[in-house]
N, C-alpha and C positions, 0 to 999 in steps of 0.2 A: 514282310514286304509284299507278299502275294495279295493280301487284302487291299493294301494301298494301291497296287497296280490296277487291280480290277475296278476299284472305286474310281480311280482317276480316269480310266478308260471310259467308264459309264458317264462320268462328268463331261469328258471331252466330246463325246457324241452329242451331248446336249448343247454345248457352247459352240460347236463347229459352225452351226448356221449363223450364229451371231458374228463370228469371225469373217465368214464369207461375205457378209454385208458391210464390213468395215472397209473404208477406202484406204488406199495407200499402203496396204500390207504387201510387201514383195514376196514373190515365190523364193524359196531357198531353204537353207538350213539354219535353225535357231538353237542355241545352247543355253540351258539354264545356268544362271549365275550364282545360285544358292550353294551353301556348303552341303556336303554329302555327295552321293553319287550323282553324276551328271545325267541330265535328261536331254535327249536330242529330239527336236521337232522339225520334221521335213515337210514343207509345203510344196507339193509337186505341181507340175505344169498341167496335169489333167484334173485339177480341182480335187485332188486326193491329199491325204496327209499320212505321215508315219510318225509314231512315237517310239523312240528307241530307249529302252531302260537298261539293257545289258549289252555289253560289248566285250571283245577280247580276241583271242587268237584261236586257231584250230590246227589240228594235226590229222593227217590221214594215216591210219593204221590198218593195213589190209583193206577189208571192205568197210571199215568203220570210219566215221568222221567224228573226231573227238574235239569237243569245244572246251576252251579254258577261259574262265572269266577274268577280266582285267583285275589285277590286284587292287584292293581297296584298303583304306586305312582301317586299322583294327579298332581304334577307339570308338566307343559308342557315346562317350561323354566328351565334350569340348570344354576345356578349362582355360581361363585367362586369369593372370595374377596381377595385383598391384602391390607394391612394397612400401612400407613405412616403418622404420626402425622404432618409432615412438609408439606405435599402435600396441595396445594391451590385449585386444581381442581381434578376432578375424571376422570381417563382415562377409556373409554369404549371400549371393544373389542367384537363386535357382530360376532360370527363365522358363516360364510356361510349362510346369510339370504336368498340366492337364490332369487326366484321371489315371495315369499310369502309376504303378506301384513302385515308388522310389524310396530308398533308404540312404541315410548318410551316417557314416561311422567315424569315430576319432580314436586315435591310439597314440600313447606316449611310450616310446621305447618298446619293450616287449610285454607291456600290460595287456589285459584283455580289451578287445575292441568294444566300444560303447556305441550302440546303434540307436538311431531315432528314425521314425517314419516321417517322410516329408509331409504327408497329409496331416499328421498330428501337429507338426510344427506350424503348418498353414492355419489350422484351426485355432491355434493359440495366438499367433501374431496377427492374423487377419480373419477373425471369426465370421465375418460376413462375406468373405471371399470377393472383396471388391477389386482386387488386382489379380491379373493372370500369373504374375510372378510371385515368388516367395523371398522375402528379405528377412534375414535373421543373423544373429551373431553366435559364434562358438568360441570357446576358450582356445588359447594357443595350444597347438598340438604338433606332433612330429609327422603323423601320417593321417591321410584322409582316405576313407573308403566310400565308394559310391556303388549302389546296388540297384540293378533293375530286376525286380522279381517277376519272372515270366508267368504267364497264365497257363499255357500248356507246353512250355519249353523250360529248359534249365535257367536258373537265375544267373545273371552276369554280375560278377563282383570285381571292381577295379580298385587297386591300391595306389595312392599317389604319395610321394615324399614331398613335404612342404618346405619351402625356404624358411629360414629362421625369421626373416623380417617381413614375411607376407602379411598384408593387412586386409586385402579384399580378394575374394575369389568369385568369379562369375562362371556359372555352370550352365551348359546347354546340352540337352540330350539330343543327339543327332539323328536318331531313328526316324523321328516324325518330320519328314521333309516338308509336307504340305500342311500339316496341322489339320484344322477342321476342313473336311472335304466339301463343305457347302460353299463352293467357290464360284467366282466369276472372272471374266477376263476382259482386257481392253488393250488397245494399241496406243502407245504414247508417241505422238508425231514429233514432239520436241526432242526426245531422246532416242527415237527409233527402237523402243523397247516394247516387247509383247509381255504383258504382266497378267498373271493369274493369282488371285488372292481370295481370302476368306471374307466373312462378313466384316464390314467396316474397313476393308482394304488392308487388313492386318497380315503381316508376314507374306508379302507377295513373292511368287516365283517369277523371276524376270528372265525372259528369253531375248537374246540378241541374234540378229542374222550372223551367220558364221563369219562372214567377211568383216563384220564390225566388232567381233569379239576381241577384246584386248588380250595381249599375251598373259599367260598364267603367271602369277607371282608366287614365289615360295615364301610361306609364312611359317614361323616356328610354332610348333604345338607342344603341349605338355604331354609326355608319354607316361602311362602308368608303369610302375616298377614291377607290378605283378598283375596277372589277370587270370581269373578262374571261372569255370562253368560248373555250377553245382545244382544237382537235382534236389528239390524239396529243401532248399536252403532255410536255415533258421538260426536263432541265437538265443542265449538265455533270457527268459522273460518275454520272448515274442509270442503273441497269441497264436493258438493253433489255426484259427481262421482269421485272416486279415480282413479289415473292413474295406480295404481298397478293392476297386474293380479288378478282377483278375487274380487276386491273391487266393491261394488254395492250399489245402493240405490233404493228406490221405484220410478218407472217411473210415476205411477199414481195409482188409486185405485186398479188396477189389481196387483200391487206390483210385477211387472216383474223384476227379477234379471238378470242384464246384465253385461257382461264384458266391462269395460270402453274402452278398446282398440277396441272393435267391436260393439260399440253402433250404432244401426241402424241410417242411414242417410236419409232413405226414410220414408214417412208417408203413410204406406200401409192401404188401406181401402177396405172393401168388399162392393159390391153393392147387397143389399138384396132386392129381388123383392117383389111386393105386392100380387102376386097370384102365384099359383103352375104352371100354364101354362107358364107364363113368366119366372119363375125360371128354368123350364126344357129347355125352348128355349135358355136361356142365357148359360146354361151348355152345350147344344149341340153345340152352336156357338163357345164355347171355345175349343171344340174338345178333349182336354186332361183332362178335369175336371169331377168331380162327384158332385152330389147334395145331401146334408145332410138335410133331412126334420125332424123337431122336432115337435112332437105332445104331448101336455100336457094340454089338455082342462080343466082338473079338478083342475089345479093349478092357483090360482088368480095372482100369481107373475110370471107366465110363461114368459110374455113379458120382464119383468125386468131381469129375469134369462138369457133369450136368448140374450138380449142386452149386458149384462155383459160378457157372453161367447164370443160374437162377438168381443168385445173390447179387450179381452185377446188374442184371436186368431190373431187379427190384429197386436198386439205388437209382437207376436211370429213369424208370417210370415215376418214382417218387419225386425226383428232381423236376420232371416235366410238369407234374401236377402242382408242385410246390406246397400249397397249404390246404387244399380241399380236393376230395376225390373227383376226378373228371374222366368219364368213360371214353372220351375221344383218344386218350393216351393209352388206355388199357385195351389193346387190340388183340393180343395173343395169349392163349393158354399154352402150357408146356407139359409134355408127358415123355417119360423115358420108357422105351419099349423093353419088355421083359421076355423071358423064355416062353411065356404064355401067348405071346403075340406072333410066334414064328409062322403059324398057319396063315394068319392075316397078311403078314408080310409076303409070304410065298405066293398067296393067291393074287396079290397085287403087283407081283414081280419086283419086289423091293428088298431083295435078299442081299444087296451090297452092304458092306459094313466099312466105314460109317455111312449113314444116310440121314438126311434131314427132310422130313415130309410135312407138307402143309395141307390141312383138311379144313373144310367148312363145318358148320354145325350139324349138317346132315351126314357127316362122315365121308363126303365125296373128296377124293384126292385132287387137289388143284395143281400141285407142283411138287417136285422133289429134286434133291441135289445129292450127289455122291461126295459128301464133305463132312467135316466135323462141325458140330454146332458152334463151337467157338470161332471157327473161320467165317461163319455167316452172321455173327452177332450184330454187326453194324446194320445189316438189312432189317433187323427187327426193331430198330429205333423208329419212333413215330415220324421223325423228320426225313427218313430215307424214302426214296421213291418206291422201294419195294412194297411198302405197306399199301400205297395207293394202287400199285399194280395188282396186288392180291385182291383188293376190294373190287377192282374193275373186272378182273378175270372171273371172280365169283359171281358178279352181277350178270355177266354174259352167260356163264355156265348155268346159273340157276334159271335165268329167263328161258334159255333154250330148252332146258330140261322140263320146265313147267308147261310151255306151249306145246310140247310134244307128248305130254301126258294127258290122255283122254279123261283121266279121273281127277284132273286138277280142279280144285274148288275156286270159287270166286275170291276167297281170301288168299289163296295161293297166287292168283293172278295179280291182285292188288299189291301184295308183298313183293312180287317179282318186278313189277314196274317201279315200285318205290325204291327198291334196292339199287336200281340203275339210276333213278332220278336224283338220289341224294348224293351221288358220287361228286367229289370235288373236281371241278373243271380245271384243266391245265391252263397256264397263262397263255400259251399259244396253241389254241385248239386246231389251227390249220395244219400244224405239223403232225407227223405220224406218231401219235402218242399211244397207239395200241402196242401191246407187248409182243415182240417177235421171238419165236423159239430160238434158243441158242443150241449150238452143236456141242458145246462143252458140258460134259456130264457133271462137272463140279459146280455148274451154275444152275439156277432155277429156270425151268422152261415153262413159260406161261403163254397160252394161246387163247385168243378171244374167238368165240364162235361166230360164224358168218350168219347174219340175219337178213331176212327179206323185208324191205321197207314197207311194201304194200301190205304184207301179212301183219306186220307189227301194228300199223295204223288201223287196220280193220279190227284187230283184237281190242285195241284201246277204245275205239268208237263203241263197240258192242258193250264193253265194260262200263263206259259212261252212261250209255242208254239204260243198262240194267240197274243203275243206282238212282235213277231219277225219282223213284218212289220210296226212297229210304225213309224209315221212321225217324232217324236222326243221322247227322252227318258222319261219314266214315272219315276220321281224321287222318288216317294213313293215305286215303285217296285224296283228301284235301291238300295235303302236303305235296303229293305227286302232281296234282293239277297246277298248283302255283309254280312249281318248278318248270313244268312243261309249257305253260302259256307264256313264260318269260324266256323261252329258248335256252333253258338251263337244265332240261330234264333228260328223260330216257332217249328221246330221238337224237339230241345233240351228242349224248354219250355213245349211242350205238353207231351213228352214221357220220359224226363229225361235221355237221352242217346245220345252218339255220333254216327255218321254214316259216312261212306266213301262217296266220291263224286259219284254221279250217272249221268245218261245221262241228266236228267233235269238240274243238276248243271252245266255240261259242256255247255249246251245250254244257261244257264243263264250267264255264263262267256263270251260266244260269244256275248251275248247281250251287256254286259259292254264294250267289245272291239269295237264292231260295232259303238256304240254311245259315244266312249271315249271322244272326244273333246267336244261334246255337253253336256255330263255329267259334265265335268270339268267347262265349262262355266256356266251352270245352278247352279252348286255348289257355285261358287263365287258370284252369284247374290242373293243367299238366305240370307235375312236379318232377324234377330231375329228368328232363326229357332225354331220350336216347336219340340216335340219328333218325330213327324211323318216325317218331312222333315229336318233332321239334316245334318249339314255339314259333309263331309267325308274327309278322308285323301287322300294322293297320291294314285290314282286309281291303278297304276301299283304295288305299294307296297301292297295295300290291296289284290289284286289278288294273288300276290306271297306269301303273308302270308297265304292265304287260301289253296293254293296248298301245302305249307310246312306243315301246320296243318294237312292236309289229310295224309301226310306221317307218322306223329306221330300216328294218329288214326289207320292207317293200321298196324303199328308196334305193337300196343297194342292188336291186335287180334280182332278188331271189325269185325263183320260179313260182308262179301262182299269185293270187291276190286276195286279200281279205276285203269284203264289202265294207265300204265306208258307212253305208246305211246301217249295217249290223253293228259296227263299232259305236256309232252315235246312239243306237238303240240301247247299248249296254250302259252308256253314260246316263241316259234317261232313266233306265231302270234303277240305277244307283241313287240318283237324285230323288226319284219318286219314292224310293224306300227310305228316304231321309239319311242316306249314307254318303251323300256327295260332299266330301271334305275339300280342302284347298287343292290337293293334287288332282282330285277327280275333276273339279271345275276347270282348273288350269289347262289340263289336257283336252277337256271337252271344248273349251273356248277355242283352242288352237285348231281343232277339227272343224268347228263351225265357221271360223273365220276363213279357212281354206274353201269351205263349201260356198260361202257367200260371195267369193270372188267371181263365180260364174253366174251369179244371179243379179237381177236388177234391184232387189231390196234385201235387207238383212233382218227381216222380221223374226225368223227363228232365233238367230244369234242374239238380237237385242232383247227379245222376251226372256231368254235364259239369263242374260247378263242382268236384266232388271230384277229377276228373282234372286240372284246371287247378291246383288247390291242391297236390296231391301233386307235380306236375311243376315248379311254379315258386315256391310260397310256403312249403311245409312247413318248420318249424323243424328237422326231422330232417336236413335237408340243409345246415345251416349257419345263421349269423346272419341273421335275417329282414330286418333293415335293409340289410345288405350285399347280400343277394340282390335286394332291391328296387332298390337303387342300381345293380347290374349290369344289371338289366332296363331301368331308366330310360335307361341309356347307349345302349341299342340301339333305342329306339323311334324311329319316323319323326319327323323334325324338323318336319313339317307337322301332326303330331297336336295336338289341342287340349290334351293333357297336356304336350306339349313346350312349348307357349306358356304353360301354367299353371305350369310349373316343378315341381321336385321335390316340394314340399308337396302340390300338387294330385294328383300321381301317387300319393303315399303315402296320402293321404286316400281316394282312389278305392278302393284295395285294402282298407283297413280297413273302409270302408263296405260294400264288396262282400261281405266275409266276414261282416259283421254281418247284412246283408240275407239271405244264404243261411241263416244260423243262425236268424234271426227267423222265416223261413218254416216251420222245423221247430217252433218254439214255437206258431205260429198254427194249423197243420193237424195234427190227430192222425194223418192218413194218412201223414205224413212221419216217423213215430216211429222207423222203421228207421235214420234218420240221426242219432239223438240223440248217440251217441258221437262221430261225425264233427263234428257241429255244435258240440259243446263245444270241440273242437280249433280249429275255425274262429273261434269266439267269443273264445277265449283269444288267438288270433292277432291279432284286431282290437284287443285291448287292449294287446298288445305294441307294435303299430305306433302306436296313438293311446291313450296312457295316460289312465286315469281318466275316460273318456268315460261320462257317466251313462246314456246310451241303450244303449251296448254292455254296461255292467255290468248293466243291467236284463235284457237278453237272456240273458247268461251265468247270472245268478241263477235265471231261470226254467228254463233247461236243466238246471242242477244239480238243481233240485227234481224235475223230470220224471225225472231219472236216479236219484233216490233219495238224493242227497247233500243232505239237508234243512238241516243246520246250515251247511254251506258256502254253500247258497243264501241263507239268512237273512243271513249276514255280508256276502255280496256285494250283496244288495239294500240293506242298510244303507249300504254304501259308495256305492251308486248315489245314494241320497238325500243322502249327505254332499257329493257333488259336483254336486248338482242346481241349483246357482246358474245354470247355463247353460241350464236347461230353462225356456223362456219360455212354453210352452203350459200353461195352467192345468189343462186336462183330462188331459194327459199326466202332469203332476206328481201329480195326484190318483190316477190309475191306478197309479202306482208306489207310492204310500203304501198303496193298497188291497191291492196284491199282497203287500207286506210284512206287513200285518195278517193276510191269509189264510194266509200261510206260517207265521206265529207261532201262529195258533189252529188250524192243521191243516185249514182249509177250502179251500185252494188247489186 
């Protein structure tokens, strides 16, 4: 029920705005009318809402307040019967079994129960899964068993005694109140009902104002004669791993519960070293891993406990990787401290037993806890926040250590900056996501070093300047630069804030452009990349995205400002180097159009657009739609136009051509571009036919070019298709233009 509640809350936050804009919804209390536990929705006077999922009583016992939940019906399945003495078989209708793991069993007298999986029956009677329900027949039987096989909970088995003349049974599993949580809501004025439903309006949850809720009616339900809760339920002939989602069995003594569809295909094993020195060396060699040292000298079974933990972790890591080794899930090495390590433990004040200690590859102690390894095992799962916290604390620790070391090399600095830059950003970076020390000795204490912004930026600038004459690109530095110029790098990690591009950033971008081809070549040669040397996307797109991101940061009022002239110069360098792809030009044109608003002519913008048009769009080089289609196939998959699809990409270009053409109409100073603008405007109408706005642009260009009859016919056509012109002033302007053309006063 927990997943349902949180998912529903997330949904409700999304649809609450829609409700607030709906008229005639009264404030008050609404109750769900569906079967299952009641949900209460309170619309309050202060434009707030409340959702009540649990209710009951409470008792005060001393200083404690003890809550008791309202008693609910025990049945998870709801059965309804139809009777017919002449029926030879029983028709079963199982309503919307979805992806849950259900089984049905039959039993005559005291014979063995015969089970079938609902998914298997579904595949047989409806192989294409056209219906959401399952309809099938069974032989007459005395008892019916229904099973819900839990994913990480016990399986629930219900036994029902069947009437002798039963002919039809309809089964509904009552756990899934909402069904598919991709839902929407509306208010039915005719019935005064507030309805929330899934795609297609299926199975709506209906809420009524409390004062309009009809009295509850008592309905007779079929009660099971037996009910059991069994862990790892099975029956003779049942597969060890069910094909259903959520079906699971014990993999080994670790009892790992796995989804049958994602059962790991690799046999992952840790290499546990025999001594601490080798364990640290192996961790350092892995570059991105950490070493977990377990010390439990007072426990005679420490070795057995450690081995059991390792076996369990191997299953979990293998499960995460599934079918191929992936280093991102292989974060920790493990080592069991021996008597030979007593001196090291004492020197580091780690004499408590048991203790769990986390080291980096240099042997630096990052954190420790006075705890057994097994008590901390959840933290070493890749999906636990602890992994991210250790990586973050190590990045701070390593960086602080390097900058304070007068003997630190250039490579040390590059690696330290990169280690911080590649960290995963939290979803809400405005929150306090640094790790605060805990007072509980049984918990890991992780502290992030305090860094000085000015010092960090000065060191970074000197590092970039020192690499301007590299014989070949430093790929570790390249990856760090790309993160940093997009406000996703070390500065964001260290100081939790955005910043605009500065001189060091522009110098960094020059570095990328200078070694552009070498970077792309090196990027394609990287095999099995680690975190440090990861493959990058299209370099031109990466740079363009960074420049665009800078404009957003500037608009949000972040202190400082990046020179627009410098940004435009970067675009020019990319284009001059032949690296100006779609994303580069798109953002470049956006900057130029902003710049042209303050000038009397658009010469710079129009010249650049003319180059782009001649290179990529002109009809002289082939079918314009085919050319656009070829371009679309090469754009970055993360581009907004990749998400928007082909039509968005096509519309962008027709609108871009029209905008450039319209600027020639508006400003007499752009008259040198009239002939070109006519070609651009005609192009926009080839891509988007009969657009009244584009026709209006083309008509006025024709007139300015002396083609008056053609202009009048084109303007008439614009008005012919003006049904989509919703702005009254624009429509009047178009009519006025035609009048002026016809009477010679344009």
